[in-house]
C-alpha positions as a printed NumPy array, in Angstrom:
array([[ 99.495, 250.527,  96.966],
       [101.849, 248.461,  94.864],
       [101.646, 244.678,  94.407],
       [104.154, 243.854,  97.161],
       [102.37 , 246.047,  99.68 ],
       [ 99.081, 244.402,  98.756],
       [100.563, 240.914,  99.238],
       [102.154, 241.966, 102.539],
       [ 98.773, 243.26 , 103.744],
       [ 97.028, 240.036, 102.691],
       [ 99.616, 237.945, 104.537],
       [ 99.324, 240.124, 107.617],
       [ 95.545, 239.719, 107.555],
       [ 95.869, 235.941, 107.216],
       [ 98.334, 235.782, 110.122],
       [ 95.948, 237.842, 112.257],
       [ 93.123, 235.412, 111.436],
       [ 95.338, 232.453, 112.309],
       [ 96.276, 234.169, 115.571],
       [ 92.605, 234.606, 116.474],
       [ 91.969, 230.926, 115.765],
       [ 94.949, 229.941, 117.928],
       [ 93.629, 232.139, 120.762],
       [ 90.204, 230.503, 120.488],
       [ 91.81 , 227.066, 120.592],
       [ 93.836, 228.093, 123.636],
       [ 90.662, 229.1  , 125.464],
       [ 88.996, 225.788, 124.572],
       [ 92.062, 223.862, 125.687],
       [ 92.221, 225.731, 128.981],
       [ 88.659, 224.652, 129.758],
       [ 89.517, 221.031, 128.883],
       [ 92.948, 221.053, 130.517],
       [ 92.086, 218.307, 133.031],
       [ 90.806, 215.984, 130.279],
       [ 93.712, 216.409, 127.867],
       [ 96.179, 213.629, 127.249],
       [ 99.939, 213.841, 127.752],
       [100.489, 216.387, 124.975],
       [ 98.244, 218.818, 126.837],
       [ 98.887, 222.395, 125.871],
       [102.181, 221.82 , 124.02 ],
       [100.669, 221.813, 120.502],
       [ 99.215, 225.255, 121.195],
       [102.505, 226.544, 122.551],
       [104.135, 225.294, 119.349],
       [101.466, 227.012, 117.243],
       [102.027, 230.297, 119.053],
       [105.79 , 230.04 , 118.519],
       [105.304, 229.272, 114.824],
       [102.948, 232.23 , 114.483],
       [105.52 , 234.465, 116.173],
       [108.155, 233.231, 113.698],
       [105.836, 233.905, 110.778],
       [105.178, 237.452, 111.992],
       [108.916, 238.056, 112.332],
       [109.414, 236.835, 108.763],
       [106.648, 239.156, 107.608],
       [108.462, 242.088, 109.218],
       [111.62 , 241.085, 107.346],
       [109.612, 240.716, 104.162],
       [108.162, 244.218, 104.508],
       [111.657, 245.635, 104.883],
       [113.109, 243.813, 101.879],
       [112.771, 243.995,  98.135],
       [113.769, 242.19 ,  94.982],
       [114.985, 238.628,  95.151],
       [115.144, 238.626,  98.95 ],
       [111.448, 239.574,  99.108],
       [110.616, 236.669,  96.773],
       [112.536, 234.216,  98.967],
       [110.823, 235.493, 102.084],
       [107.439, 235.256, 100.378],
       [108.091, 231.587,  99.601],
       [109.104, 231.068, 103.224],
       [105.946, 232.873, 104.329],
       [103.76 , 230.677, 102.124],
       [105.327, 227.632, 103.79 ],
       [104.729, 229.117, 107.263],
       [101.077, 229.759, 106.478],
       [100.555, 226.28 , 105.015],
       [102.186, 224.708, 108.079],
       [100.12 , 226.826, 110.451],
       [ 96.918, 225.951, 108.578],
       [ 97.745, 222.242, 108.821],
       [ 98.67 , 222.451, 112.512],
       [ 95.509, 224.413, 113.308],
       [ 93.332, 221.821, 111.566],
       [ 94.972, 219.099, 113.652],
       [ 94.486, 221.153, 116.816],
       [ 90.831, 221.809, 115.958],
       [ 90.261, 218.062, 115.889],
       [ 92.114, 217.588, 119.186],
       [ 90.651, 220.528, 121.136],
       [ 86.968, 220.09 , 120.329]])
């Protein structure tokens, strides 16, 4: 396995972990649905959409090479950082 394949696999693993966390949050939010404020489930819908976008970028990244791969990796790093931040905020909201 070359370096790019290894990085792709690590990113895929991280996205899968983030997806599991989002699913757990969704279950918690569903139980609390009646108690939630106006935002309700929208932050989780946004998280799921962002995760879907990140997975699509990963697919593009796997199919690319060279400079394009590097650009997509930078984009992927930003996706993961954003998802991490959004999940931390959601964890505080959906206790």
